[in-house]
VOGU-3710 file (C-alpha; in Angstrom, 3 decimals, decimal comma):
1> mkntnyvfyi> 78,862/100,980/-35,481  79,116/102,889/-38,581  78,306/106,998/-37,600  75,868/106,968/-40,480  73,446/103,960/-38,881  73,644/106,135/-35,711  71,182/108,759/-37,207  69,183/106,291/-38,952  68,741/104,837/-35,429  68,184/109,013/-33,410
11> viliialiss> 65,690/110,002/-36,553  63,397/106,581/-36,262  63,033/107,173/-31,995  62,927/111,067/-32,676  60,047/110,312/-35,256  58,402/107,563/-33,499  58,536/109,353/-29,897  56,823/112,400/-31,705  53,911/109,725/-33,447  53,398/108,765/-29,977
21> flrpiyswdl> 52,418/111,927/-28,487  50,561/113,080/-31,180  48,225/110,166/-31,235  45,024/110,967/-29,833  43,750/107,670/-29,742  44,413/104,655/-26,791  43,167/101,607/-25,483  40,065/101,766/-24,259  42,164/99,749/-21,331  43,828/102,816/-19,881
31> dhemyfgsrl> 40,888/104,638/-18,906  40,221/101,718/-16,330  43,059/101,310/-15,212  43,321/105,514/-14,885  40,441/105,262/-12,855  41,760/102,321/-10,359  45,017/104,553/-9,843  42,904/107,661/-9,381  40,481/104,945/-6,110  44,198/104,349/-4,920
41> lageliwtke> 44,836/108,203/-4,344  41,679/108,748/-2,894  42,841/105,273/-0,184  40,957/102,487/-1,656  42,919/99,332/-3,094  40,945/97,224/-5,567  38,953/94,391/-4,279  37,894/96,490/-1,009  34,944/98,349/-2,622  34,997/97,665/-6,337
51> fhdklpfvpf> 36,448/94,113/-8,244  38,618/94,474/-11,121  40,443/91,572/-13,340  44,178/92,551/-12,841  46,447/92,025/-9,299  47,028/94,663/-7,065  50,033/95,958/-7,602  48,854/97,492/-11,351  47,141/100,117/-9,947  50,236/101,438/-8,414
61> iflvpayfks> 51,301/101,806/-11,902  48,845/104,765/-12,553  48,837/106,298/-9,244  51,330/109,266/-10,874  49,317/109,672/-14,129  45,617/109,786/-12,301  46,852/112,389/-10,114  47,596/114,227/-12,940  44,999/113,221/-14,617  46,748/112,236/-18,292
71> vyvfkiisii> 47,478/109,314/-20,269  50,507/111,352/-21,593  52,323/110,384/-17,928  51,303/106,962/-18,851  53,341/107,204/-21,798  56,542/108,038/-20,461  56,224/105,353/-17,888  55,664/103,108/-20,991  58,714/104,422/-22,485  60,966/104,187/-19,573
81> sififsclll> 60,229/100,278/-18,787  60,894/99,983/-22,474  64,387/102,027/-22,258  65,024/100,046/-19,254  64,881/96,664/-21,224  66,734/98,214/-24,433  69,548/98,988/-22,085  70,019/95,534/-20,807  69,585/93,654/-23,924  72,452/96,814/-25,493
91> ylpnkiftkt> 74,444/95,978/-22,373  74,743/92,570/-20,425  74,664/90,321/-24,001  78,370/91,209/-24,302  78,599/90,213/-20,762  77,507/86,760/-21,967  77,554/85,908/-25,394  80,512/83,621/-26,509  80,948/85,718/-29,899  80,974/89,396/-29,031
101> rnanerlvfs> 83,144/90,654/-31,733  81,584/93,715/-33,501  77,979/93,104/-31,485  77,383/96,251/-30,637  75,006/97,455/-34,171  73,723/94,159/-34,035  72,259/94,177/-30,708  71,531/98,307/-30,985  69,339/97,003/-33,949  67,371/93,670/-31,740
111> slvfflllyf> 66,899/96,760/-29,478  65,276/99,167/-32,327  63,080/95,999/-33,412  61,875/95,900/-29,856  60,458/99,176/-29,529  59,231/98,888/-33,459  57,243/95,938/-32,357  55,379/97,812/-29,664  55,040/100,802/-31,941  53,365/99,501/-34,857
121> sydsietinc> 51,688/96,691/-32,770  47,778/96,547/-31,865  47,284/99,800/-28,957  51,356/100,426/-29,545  52,819/101,441/-26,392  49,922/102,402/-24,836  48,518/99,566/-22,823  50,123/97,794/-19,563  51,479/94,902/-22,135  54,662/96,687/-23,082
131> iavsfygasf> 55,793/97,526/-19,069  55,091/93,863/-18,444  57,445/92,455/-21,341  59,516/94,939/-20,480  60,091/94,184/-17,391  59,995/90,421/-18,071  62,491/90,778/-20,687  64,445/92,923/-18,187  64,246/89,852/-15,732  65,090/87,126/-18,417
141> llilydsfss> 68,182/88,912/-18,915  69,576/89,837/-15,492  68,784/85,760/-15,009  70,936/84,951/-18,508  73,839/87,384/-17,061  73,464/85,562/-13,387  74,185/81,880/-15,259  76,224/82,543/-17,995  78,599/85,172/-16,765  82,024/83,506/-16,922
151> kvrtlsdkcl> 83,577/86,390/-15,095  84,253/86,201/-11,285  81,191/88,471/-9,727  81,615/90,115/-6,470  78,771/88,581/-3,672  77,476/92,309/-4,240  76,967/92,269/-8,099  75,074/88,742/-7,482  72,808/90,261/-4,816  72,077/92,954/-6,829
161> vlffgscfga> 71,257/90,956/-9,796  68,993/88,938/-7,823  67,431/91,755/-6,512  67,051/93,472/-9,159  66,325/90,439/-11,551  63,304/89,155/-9,241  62,192/92,748/-8,710  61,144/92,699/-12,553  60,269/89,233/-12,606  57,301/89,923/-10,126
171> maisirpyyi> 56,299/93,188/-11,591  56,160/91,492/-15,035  53,942/88,991/-13,276  51,594/91,136/-10,956  51,284/93,107/-14,479  50,403/89,988/-16,810  50,108/86,664/-14,295  50,989/84,474/-17,656  54,513/85,551/-17,358  54,817/82,913/-14,586
181> aglgvalvgs> 55,078/79,898/-16,901  57,583/81,583/-19,152  59,951/82,845/-15,830  59,950/79,658/-14,700  61,161/77,886/-18,056  63,575/80,863/-18,081  65,099/80,567/-14,890  65,031/76,660/-15,140  66,275/76,567/-18,859  68,875/79,297/-18,360
191> iflsqnnvpa> 70,422/77,718/-14,635  70,592/74,254/-15,831  71,930/74,761/-19,132  74,690/77,087/-18,179  78,286/76,460/-17,824  79,607/76,911/-13,993  83,226/77,723/-13,205  82,921/73,862/-10,777  83,583/70,951/-11,897  80,466/69,904/-11,770
201> gdrlvnfrkf> 79,873/72,751/-13,826  79,049/70,292/-17,464  76,362/68,227/-15,858  73,136/69,401/-16,241  72,095/68,773/-13,013  74,153/69,582/-10,084  73,441/71,304/-5,898  74,872/74,596/-7,211  72,405/74,763/-10,223  69,472/73,907/-7,728
211> lkssawgvai> 70,081/76,312/-5,134  70,956/79,073/-7,647  66,906/78,259/-9,104  65,637/77,850/-5,626  67,261/81,636/-5,055  65,469/82,955/-7,980  62,149/81,648/-6,878  61,844/82,342/-3,696  63,318/86,051/-4,468  60,313/86,053/-7,041
221> gvwggvlnvl> 57,971/84,913/-4,625  59,120/87,373/-1,704  58,526/90,086/-4,096  55,142/89,249/-5,210  54,041/88,968/-1,893  55,731/92,568/-1,072  53,678/94,175/-4,184  49,957/92,651/-4,188  49,987/91,143/-0,543  51,385/93,347/1,782
231> pyaltgqmsa> 49,021/96,449/1,732  46,334/94,279/2,204  48,367/93,007/5,386  49,060/95,904/6,908  45,744/97,609/6,287  43,711/95,064/7,930  42,091/94,059/4,854  42,604/90,107/4,082  39,084/89,314/3,896  39,299/91,574/0,707
241> fhdglsmlse> 42,133/90,464/-0,891  41,023/86,734/-0,571  37,893/87,599/-2,541  39,261/89,496/-5,083  41,633/86,140/-6,074  38,666/84,037/-5,592  36,696/86,281/-8,213  39,853/86,663/-10,119  40,007/82,558/-10,359  36,326/82,397/-11,891
251> hinphsgvhd> 36,100/81,857/-15,628  35,031/85,467/-16,527  35,855/85,180/-20,572  34,177/82,182/-21,837  36,021/82,426/-25,511  38,125/79,720/-26,430  41,786/80,650/-25,911  43,043/78,209/-28,431  40,522/79,090/-30,806  41,138/82,761/-30,646
261> ffervrkfpd> 44,920/82,449/-31,059  44,731/80,190/-34,029  42,332/82,715/-35,560  44,437/85,941/-34,925  47,992/83,607/-36,363  46,588/83,306/-39,333  46,837/87,096/-39,634  49,005/90,031/-40,272  51,137/90,820/-37,727  50,598/87,606/-35,747
271> illwgswili> 51,734/85,485/-38,856  55,190/87,527/-39,527  56,486/87,341/-35,863  55,321/83,429/-35,437  56,556/83,075/-39,402  59,661/84,230/-39,132  60,494/83,096/-35,485  59,657/79,375/-36,565  61,501/79,843/-40,262  64,835/81,414/-37,553
281> avyifylskl> 64,516/78,385/-35,113  64,554/76,103/-38,609  68,100/77,911/-39,278  69,400/77,633/-36,079  68,608/73,689/-36,120  70,384/73,557/-39,324  73,263/75,668/-38,102  73,970/73,115/-34,789  73,747/70,093/-37,278  76,342/71,835/-39,868
291> haciekchey> 79,155/72,888/-36,932  78,987/71,088/-34,418  80,888/73,984/-32,193  77,681/76,190/-32,592  76,109/74,291/-29,949  78,952/75,119/-26,965  78,422/78,601/-27,816  75,799/80,940/-25,277  74,068/82,432/-28,024  72,778/78,964/-29,171
301> kifwastlsa> 71,581/78,072/-25,942  69,748/81,516/-24,730  68,084/81,139/-28,142  66,417/78,005/-27,154  66,069/79,225/-23,397  64,361/81,890/-24,942  62,116/80,843/-27,241  60,956/77,981/-24,835  60,362/80,487/-22,291  58,127/82,061/-24,874
311> latviyvvsq> 56,439/78,800/-25,725  55,202/78,100/-22,199  53,819/81,369/-21,966  51,596/80,795/-25,167  50,547/77,692/-23,727  49,455/79,369/-20,271  48,068/82,406/-22,195  46,142/79,998/-24,693  44,458/77,995/-21,365  43,029/80,723/-20,732
321> hywwhyiqlf> 41,984/83,219/-23,321  43,568/85,316/-25,862  43,307/88,960/-26,739  44,454/90,648/-30,260  46,971/92,653/-28,066  48,947/89,280/-26,292  51,321/88,996/-28,903  53,296/92,172/-26,859  53,949/89,439/-24,707  56,390/87,835/-26,388
331> fanyciciac> 58,469/90,601/-28,187  61,181/90,582/-25,367  61,815/86,645/-25,947  61,434/87,161/-29,910  63,932/90,645/-29,612  66,632/88,317/-27,445  66,330/85,682/-29,737  66,920/87,914/-33,051  70,240/89,196/-30,971  71,630/85,644/-30,523
341> vlcliqapsv> 71,069/85,150/-34,016  72,605/88,348/-35,313  75,778/87,477/-32,535  75,699/83,819/-33,941  76,344/84,229/-37,803  78,619/87,239/-37,568  82,077/85,079/-38,104  82,562/83,887/-41,181  84,219/81,118/-39,665  81,054/79,301/-38,539
351> vripfkrnle> 78,702/80,625/-41,403  80,041/81,123/-44,677  77,658/83,269/-46,877  78,577/83,442/-50,841  78,553/87,154/-50,672  81,377/88,554/-52,809  82,516/91,149/-49,924  82,712/90,236/-46,400  79,908/89,642/-44,570  80,091/92,530/-42,169
361> tqtqflyrif> 79,561/95,299/-45,332  76,391/93,353/-46,218  74,936/93,383/-42,854  75,379/96,862/-43,065  73,658/97,485/-46,393  70,785/95,440/-45,423  70,758/97,463/-42,123  70,621/100,477/-44,194  67,793/99,265/-46,011  65,387/98,047/-43,109
371> ltvacvfllf> 66,138/101,151/-41,344  65,419/103,012/-44,323  62,423/101,176/-44,867  61,330/101,695/-40,878  61,675/105,701/-41,542  59,375/105,754/-44,581  56,659/103,896/-42,290  57,235/106,107/-39,755  56,540/109,208/-41,717  53,169/107,622/-42,773
381> elkkeisise> 52,897/106,944/-39,819  53,359/110,391/-38,489  51,167/112,020/-41,143  48,411/109,470/-40,404  48,252/110,568/-36,658  48,057/113,903/-37,450  45,097/113,435/-39,812  42,989/111,537/-37,026  43,839/114,238/-34,800  42,191/116,717/-36,794
391> sirnkntvfw> 39,159/114,430/-37,664  38,631/113,536/-34,190  38,613/117,245/-33,112  36,759/118,640/-35,247  34,074/115,765/-36,792  33,681/112,607/-35,122  34,565/110,618/-32,010  31,766/108,308/-32,328  34,066/105,341/-33,923  36,621/105,660/-31,097
401> qstrynwqed> 35,938/104,539/-27,411  39,232/106,541/-26,044  40,651/109,784/-27,081  42,546/112,813/-26,006  39,179/114,695/-26,511  36,725/114,262/-23,852  33,130/114,948/-25,467  31,097/113,360/-23,013  32,787/114,152/-19,934  32,989/117,942/-21,182
411> lfrdylekry> 28,964/118,077/-21,540  28,031/116,713/-18,129  30,712/118,709/-16,141  29,291/121,584/-17,845  25,875/120,277/-16,878  26,524/119,711/-13,293  28,203/123,003/-13,082  24,996/124,761/-14,537  22,431/122,410/-12,688  24,441/121,852/-9,307
421> ansrpsflfp> 26,904/124,296/-8,884  26,530/123,868/-4,965  26,269/119,927/-4,559  27,496/117,818/-6,945  25,131/114,299/-6,865  26,506/111,196/-7,299  26,701/109,446/-10,386  28,021/106,606/-12,731  28,582/105,967/-16,256  27,958/102,587/-16,441
431> ddmkahwllg> 29,611/101,808/-20,143  32,569/104,717/-19,390  34,907/104,839/-17,233  36,708/108,419/-18,045  34,343/110,284/-16,356  35,249/108,866/-13,143  38,890/109,248/-13,227  38,388/112,616/-14,872  35,713/113,830/-12,267  37,082/112,242/-9,613
441> esrhhfphsa> 33,859/109,901/-8,794  33,600/106,242/-7,426  31,635/103,572/-9,018  29,849/102,408/-6,062  30,912/99,043/-6,316  29,124/98,273/-9,696  31,718/96,595/-11,943  33,921/98,620/-14,513  32,741/99,151/-17,673  34,272/96,658/-19,354
451> ntwhifvgww> 32,501/94,015/-16,993  28,871/95,608/-17,747  29,155/94,707/-20,793  30,767/91,163/-20,233  27,460/90,845/-17,739  24,720/91,884/-20,154  26,104/89,960/-23,232  26,319/87,111/-20,747  29,662/86,066/-20,031  28,515/86,075/-16,308
461> knitfrsphf> 25,972/83,794/-16,461  27,236/81,347/-14,554  29,316/83,218/-11,544  27,629/82,124/-7,941  30,711/83,732/-6,368  29,266/86,860/-3,987  31,098/89,000/-2,138  30,806/92,174/0,617  33,642/94,040/-0,968  31,932/94,414/-4,239
471> fvmsngeqyc> 28,938/93,710/-6,461  28,875/90,686/-8,624  26,073/90,149/-11,084  25,576/86,841/-12,971  23,496/88,697/-16,076  21,136/91,880/-17,082  18,470/91,397/-15,050  19,920/91,431/-11,696  22,483/94,522/-13,059  19,379/96,334/-13,100
481> ekirsngpdm> 18,115/95,139/-9,572  21,630/96,669/-8,000  21,143/100,087/-10,134  17,772/99,969/-8,627  18,491/99,218/-5,059  21,664/100,810/-5,049  22,488/103,275/-7,692  23,654/106,589/-7,073  21,509/109,810/-7,483  22,052/110,029/-11,474
491> ivvqpdslll> 23,003/107,410/-14,375  24,226/108,258/-17,667  24,202/106,090/-20,726  24,438/106,511/-24,280  21,808/106,140/-27,005  23,197/102,494/-28,297  23,803/101,543/-24,420  22,952/97,896/-23,114  21,676/99,661/-19,701  19,174/101,820/-21,648
501> pcmrsassgy> 16,145/99,607/-21,776  16,765/99,450/-17,956  16,969/102,445/-17,240  13,732/103,836/-19,036  11,476/100,939/-17,269  9,224/102,274/-14,408  10,276/99,928/-12,238  13,918/101,384/-12,460  12,987/104,074/-9,641  14,779/106,706/-12,104
511> qmesvlenpv> 13,143/109,090/-14,903  14,792/110,605/-17,710  15,931/113,902/-16,301  17,876/115,405/-19,630  19,332/114,902/-22,947  22,696/116,500/-23,694  23,904/116,699/-27,533  26,572/118,334/-29,313  27,771/117,433/-33,201  29,488/114,797/-31,880
521> gkivifrrtv> 27,477/112,388/-30,173  24,643/112,546/-27,246  24,564/111,533/-23,520  21,038/110,668/-21,612  20,845/112,119/-18,322  18,569/109,928/-15,673  18,029/111,221/-12,368  16,411/109,078/-9,489  12,998/109,381/-8,362  12,492/106,427/-5,946
531> qp> 14,889/106,317/-2,791  15,947/102,312/-2,695
//
């Protein structure tokens, strides 16, 4: 790779990292995860006292960020996970691709595309999707290495690959269960399309391949049990685990995943990802017809294994529901496909392109155009983040749910220190998670803030499941009744809260105690007057 291109990559990485840490806005979902990380620090597994629509492994990711009470610590963890996948994407293809001549820049470019896709996508790197897709991609690459490597490998090498690959896969599934479909197809596709150094290696199915796929499946399942079930088994709380899975299986989101997916796929950036992927697939199919030898290349088989894996994940996702940030879940497959295509077209003997100069010179030129454009966009993004940061700090945060500035929490904390310096009352922010993880207060079995909204808009109206471990309400009236009968000393809401009419009702058992206001916004504090 040319030294001048190294400079481009380093500059892009530095600008993107600086911009990420200057960004004042982050995904509202992180407040939920930070809260459950803080409850784990307090010794509470999810589902034992409060429901969370994630598997039990997720709060463990947030132990350290919750300890430091910093979303920026989570950003570091997210970047580390991206770095793990990027390193494997740089290293492993040289071990398994058929055409590895001058492949380094192509692999560096593919890794950069992965980071930039995450950076510019919805909610950027401040989501659990980044860790999930990075671990999924790492697992996929290790499965590919185990299947397609033609070199003689030691038993320890095989065991280490299986150990780490299955661990990454189980963590990805634990964060986003949709990956169980993608990894299943990746496992079967890569193993049964690979060529083994045995007489039966050219057959689609043989006992060795079946044994290998079974070993991977069992290993991922064992890791899944260790990460999610073992904490409940060791603490004797399996009934809570059962209730959590039962509630998780309820159809909480009534939206049609198919409708939401096709609604999003017609818009930018979704149309850019899926449109370019389809064009690349058509091009690869065309190459295979033009040059029959290309079908024997590992890159060709890996491309289709990766594409089919992504397709399986898409089908599973849309069978449930589809949020706009789910596009991040497919970036690892996409970038593996990009690496395959770039390495396939590197040899003029395979793909003849009518340029006056050789292909290597042209690709260098195209790389530099792309990298220059990326630098310009990142500089504009950096300027935008600085401007937004100033606006939020000095003017208004109402339009953003979660920022690094804690106006609600600061108002309430100051109020508590003045009025209740000796004994802090219990409290609940029904619509906000941040105050709870910043101030270390339990939510008293009540649903988290996103589910609070879901209940009031009717998403839970058909849920009949009930649990002794956490409150489950089917509608807003039942939520208000739980507040009256089981609510804490204080309820804190904003003026636009769906819970405000309930709190103002004479039958709520609460009375308005104070209204706190600053130039940014207002919160209303209700104090319990009637004991349940």
